[in-house]
One Martini backbone bead per residue (centre of mass of N, CA, C, O) as a GRO file, in nm:
protein
  113
    1UNK     BB    1  -0.869  -5.585   1.524
    2UNK     BB    2  -0.609  -5.534   1.351
    3UNK     BB    3  -0.594  -5.202   1.451
    4UNK     BB    4  -0.555  -5.185   1.774
    5UNK     BB    5  -0.244  -5.178   1.730
    6UNK     BB    6   0.010  -4.968   1.759
    7UNK     BB    7   0.295  -4.878   1.681
    8UNK     BB    8   0.565  -4.767   1.852
    9UNK     BB    9   0.651  -4.525   1.660
   10UNK     BB   10   0.373  -4.364   1.677
   11UNK     BB   11   0.412  -4.241   1.967
   12UNK     BB   12   0.668  -4.048   1.852
   13UNK     BB   13   0.500  -3.894   1.659
   14UNK     BB   14   0.544  -3.565   1.515
   15UNK     BB   15   0.384  -3.250   1.457
   16UNK     BB   16   0.418  -2.954   1.247
   17UNK     BB   17   0.336  -2.606   1.217
   18UNK     BB   18   0.409  -2.369   0.955
   19UNK     BB   19   0.414  -2.014   0.921
   20UNK     BB   20   0.556  -1.869   0.658
   21UNK     BB   21   0.442  -1.587   0.654
   22UNK     BB   22   0.524  -1.511   0.945
   23UNK     BB   23   0.819  -1.582   0.924
   24UNK     BB   24   0.885  -1.375   0.701
   25UNK     BB   25   0.765  -1.121   0.837
   26UNK     BB   26   0.956  -1.161   1.113
   27UNK     BB   27   1.203  -1.119   0.978
   28UNK     BB   28   1.472  -0.915   0.984
   29UNK     BB   29   1.477  -0.857   0.679
   30UNK     BB   30   1.182  -0.764   0.652
   31UNK     BB   31   1.204  -0.528   0.850
   32UNK     BB   32   1.423  -0.375   0.696
   33UNK     BB   33   1.262  -0.337   0.437
   34UNK     BB   34   1.020  -0.193   0.562
   35UNK     BB   35   1.178   0.048   0.680
   36UNK     BB   36   1.302   0.149   0.414
   37UNK     BB   37   1.032   0.198   0.268
   38UNK     BB   38   0.912   0.393   0.467
   39UNK     BB   39   1.137   0.608   0.443
   40UNK     BB   40   1.105   0.648   0.131
   41UNK     BB   41   0.761   0.690   0.115
   42UNK     BB   42   0.640   0.888   0.325
   43UNK     BB   43   0.669   1.167   0.187
   44UNK     BB   44   0.486   1.095  -0.058
   45UNK     BB   45   0.234   1.028   0.108
   46UNK     BB   46   0.201   1.310   0.229
   47UNK     BB   47   0.171   1.461  -0.036
   48UNK     BB   48  -0.083   1.306  -0.126
   49UNK     BB   49  -0.262   1.386   0.111
   50UNK     BB   50  -0.249   1.689   0.052
   51UNK     BB   51  -0.361   1.672  -0.236
   52UNK     BB   52  -0.631   1.543  -0.159
   53UNK     BB   53  -0.725   1.777   0.020
   54UNK     BB   54  -0.722   1.990  -0.206
   55UNK     BB   55  -0.930   1.856  -0.387
   56UNK     BB   56  -1.156   1.851  -0.178
   57UNK     BB   57  -1.168   2.157  -0.137
   58UNK     BB   58  -1.245   2.225  -0.427
   59UNK     BB   59  -1.502   2.061  -0.434
   60UNK     BB   60  -1.643   2.208  -0.200
   61UNK     BB   61  -1.628   2.491  -0.322
   62UNK     BB   62  -1.788   2.429  -0.579
   63UNK     BB   63  -2.043   2.332  -0.437
   64UNK     BB   64  -2.091   2.592  -0.268
   65UNK     BB   65  -2.014   2.829  -0.508
   66UNK     BB   66  -2.134   2.752  -0.792
   67UNK     BB   67  -2.404   2.924  -0.800
   68UNK     BB   68  -2.232   3.216  -0.778
   69UNK     BB   69  -2.088   3.172  -1.028
   70UNK     BB   70  -1.962   3.215  -1.303
   71UNK     BB   71  -1.915   3.048  -1.583
   72UNK     BB   72  -1.608   3.091  -1.590
   73UNK     BB   73  -1.546   3.015  -1.296
   74UNK     BB   74  -1.669   2.735  -1.308
   75UNK     BB   75  -1.494   2.623  -1.536
   76UNK     BB   76  -1.221   2.669  -1.394
   77UNK     BB   77  -1.280   2.506  -1.134
   78UNK     BB   78  -1.343   2.241  -1.280
   79UNK     BB   79  -1.070   2.209  -1.419
   80UNK     BB   80  -0.896   2.211  -1.163
   81UNK     BB   81  -1.028   1.965  -1.041
   82UNK     BB   82  -0.968   1.761  -1.267
   83UNK     BB   83  -0.662   1.805  -1.274
   84UNK     BB   84  -0.608   1.733  -0.977
   85UNK     BB   85  -0.732   1.448  -0.983
   86UNK     BB   86  -0.551   1.337  -1.208
   87UNK     BB   87  -0.279   1.390  -1.069
   88UNK     BB   88  -0.334   1.225  -0.820
   89UNK     BB   89  -0.386   0.954  -0.960
   90UNK     BB   90  -0.112   0.933  -1.096
   91UNK     BB   91   0.066   0.952  -0.838
   92UNK     BB   92  -0.058   0.710  -0.695
   93UNK     BB   93   0.016   0.500  -0.909
   94UNK     BB   94   0.320   0.551  -0.906
   95UNK     BB   95   0.364   0.481  -0.609
   96UNK     BB   96   0.266   0.191  -0.619
   97UNK     BB   97   0.463   0.093  -0.835
   98UNK     BB   98   0.728   0.181  -0.704
   99UNK     BB   99   0.691   0.028  -0.433
  100UNK     BB  100   0.666  -0.252  -0.556
  101UNK     BB  101   0.944  -0.255  -0.695
  102UNK     BB  102   1.112  -0.199  -0.443
  103UNK     BB  103   1.026  -0.446  -0.284
  104UNK     BB  104   1.123  -0.655  -0.485
  105UNK     BB  105   1.418  -0.565  -0.497
  106UNK     BB  106   1.479  -0.593  -0.189
  107UNK     BB  107   1.399  -0.892  -0.163
  108UNK     BB  108   1.602  -1.002  -0.364
  109UNK     BB  109   1.852  -0.894  -0.219
  110UNK     BB  110   1.794  -1.048   0.043
  111UNK     BB  111   1.787  -1.341  -0.088
  112UNK     BB  112   2.088  -1.328  -0.209
  113UNK     BB  113   2.242  -1.346   0.079
   0.00000   0.00000   0.00000
């Protein structure tokens, strides 16, 4: 019975929940950074997608024609496939690292304003 009456100030007490992630994501500065990064990295992403398709085509060709190839042709095609896959993987990793660093740099510059 001691706690049956709430203080008068409690009736006016209001709480708010702020989603800082969404707030930051929807901020005009974040959208500007996102657009700048998209413009900067979209051409490289397209190049990577084309390179990935070429590697896949080589893989499919080797799988399809591998049985009819000479040993030398098979070895050359296999080497080209491995080299292409390795080059693709390296470029993909570089793009991820570069885009991550660019995002960090642009966000820091945005926050410094």
